[in-house]
DRENPADREN-927306 format. One record per residue: x, y, z of N, C-alpha, C, O, CB in turn; residue in one letter. Coordinates in steps of 0.1 Angstrom, whole numbers, plus 5000, padded with zeros to 4 digits. Glycine has a CB too. Layout:
BEGIN
XYZXYZXYZXYZXYZa...
END
This chain:
BEGIN
520447294913520947214925519747164933518847244936521947314934l519847044937518746984945518747044958519747094963518946834946a517547044965517447104978517446994989518346984997516247194979s516346914989516246815000515646684996515446605004515446875011a515246674983514546554979515246424981514546324983514146564965g516546424981517346304983517946294997518746195000518346284972w517746395005518446395018517646315028516446335030518546545023v518346225035517746135045517246225057518046295062518746025050d516046215061515546295073516346255085516346335095514146265076p517146145086517946105097519346175097520046165106518145965098d519646255086520846325086520846445095519946525093521246365071s521746455105521646565114522046695107522746695096522646545126p521646805112521846935106523346965104523747025095521247045115e524246915114525646955113526346895101527446925098526246915126w525746795095526446725083525946785070526346735059526246575083v525046885070524346925058525247035050524747085040523046985061r526347065055527347145048528747085050529047025060527347295053r529547105040530947065041531847155033531347225024531146915036t533047165037534047245029534847155020535347045024534947325039a535047195008535847114999537247105004537847205009535847184985s537846985003539146965007540147004996541346994998539446815011l539647044985540447094974540647244974541747294974539947044960v539547314975539647464975538847534986538747654986539047514961d538347454996537747505008536347575005535847635014538647605015e535847564993534447624991533447544998533547425000534147634975t532347615002531247545009530347464999530047514988530447645017e530047345004529147254995527947215004528147195016529947134990m526847194997525647155004525247005002525546954991524447244999a524646945012524246805011523046795002522046865004523946755026l523246704992522146684982521546544982520546514977522546724968v522346454988521946314989522546255002523646285005522346234977f521746175009522346105020521445985023520245975020522446195033s522145885029521445765035522245725047523445685046521345645025d521645745059522245715071522045575076522745525085521745815082e521145495070520845355072520445335087520845235093522145275069f519745425093519345415107518145325109518045275120519045555112e517245315099516045235101516445085100517045045090515045275090v516045015110516444875111515644785101514444815099516144825126e516244695095515544595087515144635074514244575068514444545095g515744735068515444775055515844665045516844605047516044915051r515044655034515444565023515444645011514744745009514344445022r516244595001516444674989516044604976516544624965517844724988f515144504978514644434966514044534956513744644960513544324970n514044484943513544574933512044614937511244534939513544504919d511844744937510544804940510344834955509244874959509544704936g511444814963511244834978511844964982511445014993512044724985f512745034975513445144980513645254969513945214958514845104986d513345384972513545484961514945514958515245574947512745604965p515945484967517345524965518145414958518945434949517945564978r517845284963518745174959517945054954516745044957519545134971w518644974946518144844942519244744945520344754940517744844927t518844634952519744524954519544424942518444384939519444454968a520744394936520644294925520244154930520644114941521944294918l519544084921519243944924519443874911518543844903517743924929h520743844908521143784895522543734896523343764905521043894884k522843654886524243604884525143724880524643804872524243494874n526343724885527343814880528343734872529043654877528043894892d528343764859529343694851530443784845530943754835528643624839y530643894853531743984849533043944858532843894869531344134851t534143974852535443964860535643834866536143824877535444074871n535243724859535443584865534843574879535443514887536843544865d533643624880532943624893532643484898532243404890531743714893a532743464911532443334918531143344925530743244931533543294927l530543454926529343474934528043494926528043524914529543594944h526943484933525643514929525143634937525143624950524643394929y524743744931524243854939522843824943521943804935524243994930y522643824956521343784962520743904970521443964978521443664971h519443934967518844054973518744044988518744144995517444074967e518643924993518543905008519843935015519843935028518043775011d520943945008522243965014522644115016523844145019523343895006y521644205015521844345017520644385026519544375022521944425004v521044435038519944485047520544595056521744635054519344375055t519744645065520344735075520144675089519144615092519544875075t521144705097521144655111522144735120523244765115521544505112s521644775132522544845141522944985136523945035141523744765143g522145045127522445175121523445165110523945275106523045255132g523645055104524545035093523944965081522944885083525844965097w524444985069524144895058525044775060526244785063524344975044l524444655058525244535059525144455046524144395043524644445071n526344445039526444365027527144235031528344245035527244445016v526444125031527044005036527543915024526943905014525943925044t528643845027529143745017529243615025529843615036530543795012t528743505019528643385026528843265016528643275004527343365033a529243155022529243025015527842965015527342915025530242925021f527142985003525842935002525542914987525743004979524743045008a525142794984525042754970523742804964522742824970525042594968a523842844951522642894943522642824930523642834922522643044942t521542754927521442694913520442784905519442834910520842544914r520842804892520042894884520342874870521342804866520443044888f519442924861519542914847520143044843519643154845518242894840t521343044837522043164833521843194818522143104809523543154836s521343314815521243364801522243474800521943584805519743404798t523343454793524343554792524343614778524243544768525743484794e524343744778524343814765525743884764526043974772523243924765v526443844754527843894752528143904738527943804730528843814760k528644014733528944034719527744004710527943954699530143944715h526544044715525344024708524843884707523843854700525544074694g525543784714525043654713524543604727524943654737526243554710k523443524726522843474738523143334741523143244732521243494737i523543304753523943164757523243134770523343204780525543154759r522543024770521742974782522342844787522542754779520242964779t522542834800523042714806522742704821522442804827524642704804r522642584826522442564840523742574848524642504845521742424843e523642654859524842674867524642664882523442674886525442814864l525642644889525542654904526842734908527942704905525542514910e526542824917527642904923527642874938526542864944527543054920k528742874944528842834959528842944968528842924980530142754961q528943064963529043184972527943284968527543304956530343254971f527343354978526443464976527043594982527743584992525043424983r526643694976527043824981526043934977524943894972528443874975s526344064980525344164977525844284970527044314971524744204990g525044344962525344474956524044564956522944514953525844454941m524144684960523144784958523644894948524844924949522644844971i522744944940523145044931521945144930520745104931523544994917q522245274927521245374926520945404911520445514907521645504933s521245304902521045324888519645374884518645314889521445194880w519645474876518345534871517445574882516245594880517645434862n517945594894517145654905517845784910517345894907517045554917k519045764916519745884920521045894912521845794912520045894935f521346004905522646024898523046164901522246254904522445994883c524346194900524846334902525946354892526646264888525246354916f526146484889527246524880528146624887527746744888526746574866t529246584893530146674900529746684915528546674918530046804894g530746694923530546704937531446614946532446574941529146684941g530946594958531746514967530946384970529746394973532046594981v531546274969530946144974531746104986532946084986530946034963l531046084997531746045010531045925016529845915017531746155020e531845815018531345695024532145655036533345655036531345575013v531445625047532145585059531845435061530645395061531645665072r532845355061532645205060533745135068534845175071532745165046a533345005072534244905078534344795068533344735064533744865092r535544755065535744655055535444515059535544485071537244665050l535044425050534644285054535744195055536844215050533644235044p535544085063536543975064537744015073537644105081536943935051g538743935071540043955078541044025069541144005057540643825083r541844115075542744195068543844105061544444145051543344305077w544143995068545243915063544843795054545643705052546043865075d543543795050543043685042542443735029541543825030541943595050v543043695018542543755005541343685000540843585006543643734995g540743734989539643674983538443764982537643744972539243554990g538143854991537043944990537444074983538544114983536543975005l536444134976536644244968535644354971534744374963536644214953w535644414983534744524986534944644978536144684975534744555001p533944724974534044834966532944934968531844904973534044794951a533245064965532245174964532745254952533845294951532245264977a531745274943532145334930531045404923529845404927532745234921w531345474912530445544904530545494889531545454885530645704904l529345494882529345464868528345554861527345584867529045314866m528645594849527745664841526445594839526445474837528345704828g525245664839523945604839523645534826522645454826522945714842n524345554816524045484803524445344803524045264794524845554792l525145294813525445154815524945114829525045184838526945124813a524444984830524044934843525044824847525144724840522544884842r525744844858526744744862526244604863525144584869527344794875a527044514858526744364857525744324847525544204845526244324871s525144424840524344394828525144424816525144534810522944484828y525844324811526944344801526344404788527044484782527644214799v525144364784524544414772524444564772524444624762523244344770a524244624784524144764785525444844785525444964782523344804798s526544774787527844844788528744834776529644904774528544794800s528344734767529244714755529244844747528144894744528744594747e530344884743530545004734530145134741530245244735529744994722y529845134754529545254762530545264774530945374777528145244767l530845154780531845154792533245144786533545074777531545044802w534145224791534045344800534345474792535145554796534945334812p533645494780533945604772533745734778532645764784533145594759w534645824776534545964780535346044770536446094772535145994795s534646064758535346104746534346184737533246134735535945984738y534746304733533846384726534546444713534446564710533346504734d535246354706535946384694535346304682535246184684537446374695v535146354671534746274659535946214654536746274646534046364648c536146094657537346014654536845894646536245794652538145964667d537045894633536545784625537045644629536445544627536845814610r538345644634538945514638538145454650538145334651540345534641a537545544658536845494670535345494669534645464678537245574682n534845544657533445564656532645434658531545444665533045614642q533045324653532345194655532545134669531845044673532745094645r533545184676533845134690533045204701532845154711535345144692r532645334698531945414707530545424702530245494692532545554709q529545364709528145364703527645494701526945524691527245284713e527845594710527345724709528545814706529145864715526545774722i528745834693529945894688529746044685528646074681530545824676s530746124686530646264682530646274667530446384662531846344687a530746164659530546174645529146164641528846194629531346064638c528246124650526846104646526046234645525946304654526146014656a525546264632524846394631523446384636522846494640524746424616p522846264638521446254643521446124651520946024646520446254631n521846124663521946004671520545954676520545844682522846024683p519546034675518145994680518145984696519146014702517745854674h517045934701516845914715517046034724517346024735517745794720f516746154718516946274726518346314728518646414735516246264739g519346244722520746274723521146394714520546414704521646154720l522146474719522546584711523446534699524146444700523346684720d523346604688524146574676525546604679525946694686523646654664a526446514673527846534673528446554687529246634689528246644664r527846464696528346474710528646334715527746244715527246534719t529846304718530246174723529846154737529946234746531846164722g529246034739528745994753529245854756529745784748527245994753r529145824769529545694774529245674788528445744794531045674772g529845574794529645534808530945514815531345404818528745414810a531645624818532945614825532745564840531645564845533745744825p533845524846533845474860534845544868535945574865534145324859e534345584881535245634891535145544903534045534909534845784894i536245494907536245394919536745474931537845514932537145274916d535845484941536145544953537045454961538045494967534945584962l536745324961537545224968537345084962536245044959537345224983l538445014961538444874958539544814967540744854965538644834942e539244724975540244684986540644544983539944444980539644695000v542044524983542644394982543244354996544244405000543844394971m542544265003543044215016544144115013544444065002541944155025p544844065024545843965023547144015029547144125036546043925009g548143935028549443975033550543955023550343895012549843885046t551744015026552843995017553244125009552344205006552643885007g554544135007555044244999554944214984555044104980556544275003w554644324977554544314962555544394955556244474962553044364958l555744374942556744454935556544604937555444654939556744424921p557644684936557744824937557244874950556744994951556844884926w557444794961557344844975555944844980555744894991557844984975g554944794973553544794978553344664986553944564983552544794966m552444674995552144555004550644545005549844645004552844565017s550144425008548744405011548544415026549444395034548244255007k547344455030546144495022546344635017547144715023544844485030p545644665006545744805000544444844994543544754991546844814990y544244974992543045024986543445084973544345164972542245124995v542645054962542845114949541845224947540645204950542745004938s542245334941541445444938541645474923542845484919541645574946t540645474915540845474900539845554892538745584897540745334895s540345604881539445664870539645574858540745554853539845814867l538445514853538545424842537745494830536645524831537945284845q538545504819538045584808538445514795539445434794538445724808i537745554784538145514770537945634761537145714764537345384765a538745644750539645544746540945534754541345634760540045564731p541545424754542845404761544045444752543845474740543045264766g545145444758546345484751546745374741546745254744547545504760k546945414728547345324718548945324717549545404724546745364704s549445224710550845214709551545164721550845094729551445354705g552845184723553545134734552845174748552645294750555045174734p552645074756552045104769552645004779553144904775550445084769r552645034792553244954802552544824803551344814802553345024815p553244714806552744584809552344584824553044644832553744474805a551244504827550944494841552044444849552644334845549644404843n552444504860553544464869554744544866555744534874553744324866g554844624855556044704852555744854854554644894852556444674838d556844924857556745074857556745124843557445064834557945134865m555945224840555945274826557245354822557845414831554745374824p557645334810558745414804558145554800556945564798559345344792h559045654799558645784795557745784782558145714772559845874792p556645844782555745854771554745744770553845744762556545854758g554845644779553945524778552645544786551645474784554645404784q552645644796551545664805551245804807552045894803551745584818w550145834815549745964818550746034827551245974836548345964824y550946164824551846244832551046344841549946374837552846314823e551646394851551046494859550146444870549346514876550346594851g550046304872549246254882549746284896551046284898549046094880l548946314906549346354919549146234929548146164928548546474924e550146214938550146114947550446164961551246254963551246004944y549646104971549846144985551146074990551846004983548646104993g551446095003552646045009552845895008553945845006552746085023n551745815010551945675010551245604998551245484997551245615023q550845684988550245634976551145624965552145704963549045724973t550945514956551845494945551045454933549845404935552945394948a551545464921550945414909550545274910551345194915551845444897l549345234906548945094905549545034893549045044882547445084906n550644964895551344904883550744764880551144704870552844884886v549744714888549244584886548044584876547544484872548744524899f547544704873546344714864546344844857546144954863545044694872f546644844844546644964836545344974827545245064819547844974827y544444884829543244884821543044744814543844654817543244994811g542144744805541844614798541444644784540944754780540744534805m541644544775541144554761539844484760539744364765542244494752k538844554755537544494753537544434739537444504729536344594755l537844304739538044234726536744184720536144084725539044124728d536344234709535244184701535644104689534744074681534344304697h536844074688537443994677537244054664537143984654536743854678h537144184663537144254650537544404653538144434663535644254644d537344484643537844624644537144704654537544824656537644694630a536044654661535344724671536044704685535544764695533944694671t537044624686537744614699538444744703538844814694538844494698s538444764716539144894720539744874734539444784741538045004720y540644964737541444964749540745064759540445174755542845004747q540545014771540145104782541345124792542045024794538845044789a541445244797542545264806542045284820540945334823543345394802d542845234830542645254844543745344850544845294851542545124852a543445474853544345564859544245534874543345594881544145714855l545045454880544845394893546045414902547145414898544445244892s545745424915546745434925546445344937545245314940546945574930a547445294944547245204955547845274968548845334968547945074953n547145254979547545304992547445185002546345125003546645424997t548545155009548445045019547545075031547345195035549845015024p546844975036545944985047546444895059547344805056544544945043l545944915071546344835082545144755087544044775082546844925093g545344675097544244585102543044675107541944625107544744505113p543344795112542244875118541144905108539944925112542845005122d541444905095540344935085539344825084538244845079541044955071f539644705089538744595089538044575103537144495104539544465086f538444655112537944645126537144775130536244765138539044625136d537344885123536745005126536345085114536745045103537645095135h535545185115535045265104536045375100536645435109533745325107f536145395087537045505082536245575070535345515064538345445077h536645695067535945775058536645795045537845835044535745915064t536045745034536545745021535845855013534545875014536345605013y536545945006535946055000536646084986537846074984536046185009r535746124976536346174964535646304961534446324964536146074952l536346394954535846524949536046524934537146504929536546644956e534946544927534846534913534346664907533246714910533946414909w535146724898534846844891534746794876535846774870535746964893e533546794870533546744856534446824847534446954847532046754851p535146754838536146814829537146904837537746994831535446904818r537346864849538346934857539346844865540446844861537547024868g538746764874539646674882538846574890537646594891540546764891y539546474894539046384904540146364915541246344911538546244898v539846384927540746374938540146284949539046294953541246514944k541046194955540546104965541246134978542346174979540945954960w540446104989540946135003540546015012539545945009540346265008f541345995022541045885032541245955046542345995049541945765030l540145955053540146015067540646155066541446205075540945935076d540346235055540646375054542046395048542446505046540646435067g542846285045544146305040544146275025543546175020545146215047k544846355017544946335003545646204999546646175004545646454996f545046134989545646014984546146024970547245994967544645904985l545246084961545546064947544746174939543646204943545245924942y545246224928544546314920544846304905545946274901544846454924g543746324897543846314882543346454877542146484880543146194876v544146524870543646644864543246624849543746534842544746754864e542346704844541746694831542846704820542846634810540646794828d543846794822544946814813545746694811546146664800545746934817d545946614822546746494821546046394812546746324804546946434834s544746384812543946294804543946334790544246254781542546274810v543546464787543446514774544746504766544746474754542946654774r545846534773547146544766547546414759548146414749548246584776h547146294765547546164760546546104750546946044740547846074772l545246114753544246044745543146124740542246074733543745924753t543046254744541946344741540646304748539546364745541646344726s540646204757539546184766539546294776540346384776539646034773a538546284786538546394796537946334809537246234809537646504791f538146414820537546374832535946374831535446474826537946474844v535346274834533946254831532946364835533146434844533446124837p531946384826530846474829529446414828528446474825530946604821d529446274829528246204827527446194841528146184851528446064822e526146204841525346174853525746034858525545934850523846184850p526146014870526645894875525945844887525545924896528145904878s525845714889525145654900526145584909527245564906524045554896y525645554922526545494932526345344933525145294932526245564946i527445274935527345134937528145094950529245144952527845054925l527544994958528244944969528144794968527044734967527644994983l529244714969529144574968530444504973531444564975528944534953n530344374975531444294977531444174967530444104965531544234992t532544164959532544064949533643954953534343974962532944124935a533543844946534543734947534943704933534143674924534043614955l536243704930536743684917538043604917538943634926536943814909s538243514908539543444907540643534904541843494905539443324897t540343654899541443754895541743844907542643934905540943834883t541143834918541343924929541643854942540743814950540044014931w542943824944543343774957543443614957543843564967542543814968g542943554947543043404946544443364940545043444933541943354937f544843244943546243204938546343214923545643164915546443054942p547343294919547743314905549243294904549943374910547243444899i549743204896549043104888548542994896548742984908549943054877p547742914890547142804897548242704902549142674895546142724888c548142674915549142584921549242454913548242394908548842554936p550442394912550642274905549842164911549842144923552142234905v549142084903548341974908547042014913546341924919549141894918g546642134913545342184919544342204908544642244897545542324926c543042164911541942184902541342324904540542344913540842074904d541842424897541442554899540142594892539742704891542442654894c539342484888537942504884537042474896535842474894537642424872a537642444907536842394919536942504930537942524935537342254924c535742564933535742664944534542634953533442684951535542804938y534842544963533742494971534342464985535242384987533142354965d533842544995534342535008534042395015534742355024533842645017c533142325009532742195015533642075009533441965013531242165012a534442104999535242004992536642024995537242124990534942004977a537341945003538741965007539641974994540642044995539241845015p539241904983540141904972540242044965541142074957539641804961k539242134969539242274963540042374971540242484967537842314962c540542334983541142424992542442494986542642604988541642355005a543142414977544342464971544042584961544942654958545142354964c542842594956542442694947542042824953541842924946541342644938a541942824966541442944973542542994983543342924988540142914981m542443124987543343174997543243105010542143065014543143324999p544343085016544343015029543543095039543743215042545842995034q542643025046541743085056540543155051539743205058542543185064g540343145037539243225031537943165036537043245040539343215016f537743035035536442985039536043005054534943025058536342835036c537143005062536943025077536543175080536043205090538142995085d536843265070536543405072535043445069534643555071537443495064s534343345064532943365060532043325071532343225078532643305047l530843385072530343495065531143625069531643645080528843515067p531243715059531843845061530943955059529943945051533143855052a531144065066530144175065530844305062531644355069529444185079h530444365051530844495047529844595052528644605048530944515031y530244675062529344765069529544915065530744955064529544755084l528444975061528545115057527745205067526545175068528045135042v528345305073527745385082526845485075525645515080528745455091d527345545065526545645057527145665043528245635040526445785064y526245715034526645765021526145905019524945925022526145665009v527045995016526546135015527246195002528346164998527046225027r526446284995526846354984526646504986525546544990526146304971v527646584983527646724985527946794971528646744963528646774995y527246904969527546984956527547134959527147184970526446944946q528047204949527947354949527247394936527047314927529347414950r526847524935526247564922527047534910528247544910525947714923p526347484900527047444887527047294886527147244875528447494887g526947224897526847074897525347034895524447124896527347004910h525046914892523746874888523346744896524146654898523546854873k522046734898521446604903520446564893519646644887520746624917v520446434890519546374880520246274871521346294868518946494871g519446174867520046064859519946104844520546044836519345934862c519046194841518846244827518746394827517646444830517546174820s519846464824519846604826519646674812519546604802521146654832t519646804812519446884800520646864790520346854778519247024803d521846854795522946844787523346694784524046664774524146914793t522946604793523246464792522046374794521946314804524446434802h521146384785519946294786520246144785521146114777518846334776p519546064792519645924792518345854791518245734787520445874804t517245914794515945854796515445784783515145664784514945954800k515445854772514945794760515845684754515345584749514745904749k517145694756518045594752517745464760517745354754519445634753f517645474773517345354781516045294778515945174777517445394796i515045374776513645324773513645254759512945154758512645434772e514445304750514545244736515345114736515145024727515145334726a516145094747516944974747516744894761517744844767518445004746h515544894765515244844779515644704781515944664792513744854781r515744624770516144484772517644474776518044374783515944404759d518444574772519844574777519944584792520944534798520544684769r519044664798519144694812518244604821518144624833518644834814y517644504815516844404822517644274824518544244816515544374815s517244194834517944074836517643974825516443934823517444014850d518643924818518343824807517843694812517243624805519643804800p517943664825517343544831515843564834515143464837518043514844d515343684832513943714834513443784822513143904823513643794847r513343724810512943794798511643854799510643794805512943694786p511443974794510244044794510044134807509044204808509143954794g510944124816510844204829511244344826512044374817511644134840s510744434834511144574834512544594840512844524850510144664840d513344694836514544714843514444744858515144694866515344834836p513444824861513144864875511644854877510844904869513744994879l511244804889509844804893509544944900510445004906509444684902k508244984899507945104907507945074922507744964926506445154903p508345174930508545154944507145154950506345244948509345274950v506845054958505545034965505545124977506545134984505344884968l504445174980504245254993503245185001502045195000503745404990a503745095010502945015019502444885012502744865000501745095023g501644815019501144685013501744565018501144455015501244694999g502844565026503444445031502444385042501944465050504844475037a502344255042501444195053502044215066503244225068501344045050p501144235076501544265090500544205100499344195097501744415092c501144165111500244115122499944225132498844225137500943995129a500944315133500744425142501744535138502544515128501044385157d501844645145502644765141504144725141504844795134502344875150a504544625148505944595149506444545136507644545133506144485160a505544495127505944445114506244555104506744525093504944345109d505844675108506044795099507044885106507344875118504744865096c507544985098508445085104507645175113506445175114509145165093a508445255121507745345131506945455124506045515130508745405140h507245475111506445575103505345505095505045545084507345655094r504645415102503645335095502645285105502945275117504145225086a501445235100500545165108500145035102500345015090499245255110t499744945110499244815105497744825104497044825115499744695114c497144825092495744855091495044745083495744675075495444985085a493744725084493044625076493244645061493344755056491544625079p493344535054493544535040492244585033491144545037494044405034s492444665022491244715015490944615003489944634997491544855010w491744515001491544434989490344344992490144295003492744344986r489444314982488244234983488644094984489544044978487344264971r487844024992487943874992486843824983485843894980487743825007r486943694978487743584983489143584977489943484980487143454980p489643684969490943684964491943674975491743744985491243804955h493043594974493943594985494543724989495043794980495143494982p494443765001494943895005495143885020494443825027493844005002a496243955025496443965039495344035046494744125041497844025042p495143995058494044065066494444205070493644295072493743985079r495744225071496244365075497544385067498344295065496444385090a497744515064498944555056499544685062498844755069498644575041v500844705059501444835064500944955056500744945043502944825062c500645065063500245185056501245295060501445325072498745225060r501845355050502945455052502345585056501345625051503845455040c503145665064502845795067504145875070505145815070501845805079r504046005072505146085076506346075067507546055071505546055090d506146075053507246065044507945935042509145935038508246165048g507245825046507845695045507345625032506245655027507545605057a508045525027507645455015508245315016509045285026508045525002t508045235006508445095006507345005011506445055018509745075014g507344875008506244785012505944795027504844795032506544645008p507044795035506844795050507244935055507444955067507744695056d507345035046507445175050508745205058508845295066506245215059c509745125055511045145062512045245054513045285060511745015063r511645285042512445385035511845525035510645535036512645335020a512745625034512245755033512045795019512745755010513345855040a510945865017510645915003511745994997512446065005509346005003v512045974985513146044978512746084964512046004957514445964978a513246194959512846244946513846354941514546414949511446284945f513846374928514546484922513746614925512546614922514846464907d514446714930513746844932513546914919512647004917514546934941d514346884909514346954896514246844885515146764884515547044894f513246854876513046764865513446834852512746924847511546714865d514646794847515146864835514146844823513946944815516546814832y513646724822512846704810511546784810511146824799512446554810e511046814822509746884822509947034826508947104827508846824833r511147084826511347224829511047304816511147254805512847244833f510647434818510247514807511547564800512247654804509447634812a511747504788512847554779512247644769511447604760513547424772f512647764769512047864761512147834746511347874738512548004764a513347774742513547744728513547594725514047554715514947804724h512847514733512847374731511547324725510547304732513047304745g511447314712510247274705509847134710510647044710510447274690a508647124714508146994718508546954732508046844737508646884709g509347034739509647004753508447034762507547094758510847094757r508546974774507447004783507647124791508847164793507246884793l506647194794506747314802506247294816505547194818505947434796t506747364826506447334840506447454849507147554846507447234845a505747444859505747534870506047454883505147404889504447624872l507347434885507847364896507347214897507947124891507547434910r506147194903505647054904504347034896503746934897505347024918h504047134887502947124878503447134864504047224860501747234881f503047024856503647024843502546994832501546934835504746904842y502847054820501847034809502647054796503447144795500647124810a502346974786502946994772502447124767501347174770502646884763p503247194758502747324753501447324746500647414749503747374743p501147224738499747214731498647204742497647274740499747104722a498847124752497847104762497747234770496647274774498246984772m498847304773498847424780497947534773497147604778500247484783a498247544759497447634751495947604751495047694753497947644737r495647474751494247424751493547464765492447504765494147274748l494347444775493847474788493547624790492547654796494847424799g494447704785494247854786493047894778492247974783495547924781i492847834766491647864758490347824765489347904765491747804744a490447704771489247654779488947744791487747774793489447514783f489947794798489747874809489148014805488348064812491147904817a489648064793489148194788487648174784486848264787489948234776a487348064778485948034775485048024787483948084787485847904767f485447964798484747954810484548094816483448134821485347864820l485648174815485548314821484548394813483748474819486948384820a484448384800483448454792481948414796481148494798483648424777l481748284798480448234802480048294816478948334818480448084803i481048284825480748344839480448484838479548534845481948314848v481248564830481048704829479648734823478948834828482148774820a479248664812477948684806476848654816475848724817477748594794a476948554824475948514834475848624844474748654848476348384840r476948674849476948784859476248904854475448974861478348814864l476548934841475949054835474349044834473649134836476449084821a473948914830472548894829471848904843470748964844472248754824r472448854853471948864867471749014871470749054877472748794877i472849094867472849234871471649304864471049394870474149294867k471349274851470349344844468949304849468049394849470449304829r468749184853467449144858467149154873466049124877467149004853t468149204880467949204894466949314898467049424893469349234901r466049284907465049384912465549444925465849374934463649324913r465549584925465949644937464649694945463649724938466849764934f464649694958463549744965463249894964464149964962463749714980p461949924964461550064963461350124977460550064984460350084954v461950234980461850294993460850414992460550475002463150354998f
END
């Protein structure tokens, strides 16, 4: 269990413990971000906890470009902004193993931050306090907070194919080619365990559909969806979107709160590869109606996750929805995820989420431009007037108890070598040759005076030699700060599984907390130390034999 490496120093003492809303056991804070430091940026290499995407999103019929400048901190909150702002770019899309490059322009910008390959956890409580963006009665925005297994990087489609959202550990020859890391593999390489199925399942803390109007089966907008997305999905007869399932068509034993109901609008999706590798993913989802207050004030969204046990969702302390492991296994032999998972916060725009369906008669629904009156019919009424919109997050906190884990590559679920061996999948295809993540800089941002740096930094003369272009002064971090302008708090895993001393792990690294050495190097070091000790002992003996004592 982590101790404090990921805990924000701005987290007050009284929030560092919580009681489970499921069984009342005490849980400790292992990760937090209070977003108290003004003006933080989350560009690649700027923050140890989060990375803001700066790329096209071509998933889910997205209408937006994720722009790194559209996520910052202000007023003690994380601010994810969505705006009408055009972006022209060259799009390199990798799908089904094929690369397609084309020039595109998107009319909207938005923001996403994710903790992929930085902070991950397996089991525990995720709690997010947030105010939803836009107007409650105007559709079109898709704010979300969610988890995904670290083996896939959200919006990087090449990384998720045949991995999302598998949570399956059975050697099933029918599914072997559909699940990249299958339990049928006797030697999967990349540090993965033999005959162990792996994947990147998804747990959605919140996905909000704003707007007005009553929907089938008594649901009304706006509402929040809470979901577990896993594969393989149910084969054979299954409910159609919009219909209630017949007996035997869907998962049984799902728990619902007083105002929550089955999400009949989305049962999952088929990932169609046009051959025998196509597979069905299921969304075990529920909807809960919201009121205008959720768009005007902050509310607390919470999930409690016990790997291979359950996932349960809460809103302002009240139970919404629950999925037990037995319900999942009974139907498909999948299970409640046990993958190291990272956190995502974003607002998306999609033609599939709150936009007119079907396309109004006589409307050009390929046109989504607030500056073109002819496009108005393709968008929700009042949508353009609601922009810019701001998704505000007061804090993100994760709690755990003994038995849960922190780390993106753990002893039982390693991911590091697999990601390193397939780094192109996790990198932006529009920037070929780039690394998936840049190292986080500690200081170095140009500054005119201390006001340009955080309060845990100084503005000092640059050490770089001239005549090479260099700022005259740069931010220098102190007191546990990092990032180019020192606005982020240092964060790290307290426990490194890869370097921990495994008594029976041939070739593994051995460690003493924060000092690590490979076994061969450790043996060499011990031999060298013994050799030095012999030399010192011989020298002392010689001095003792030749020493002259005074005669009295």
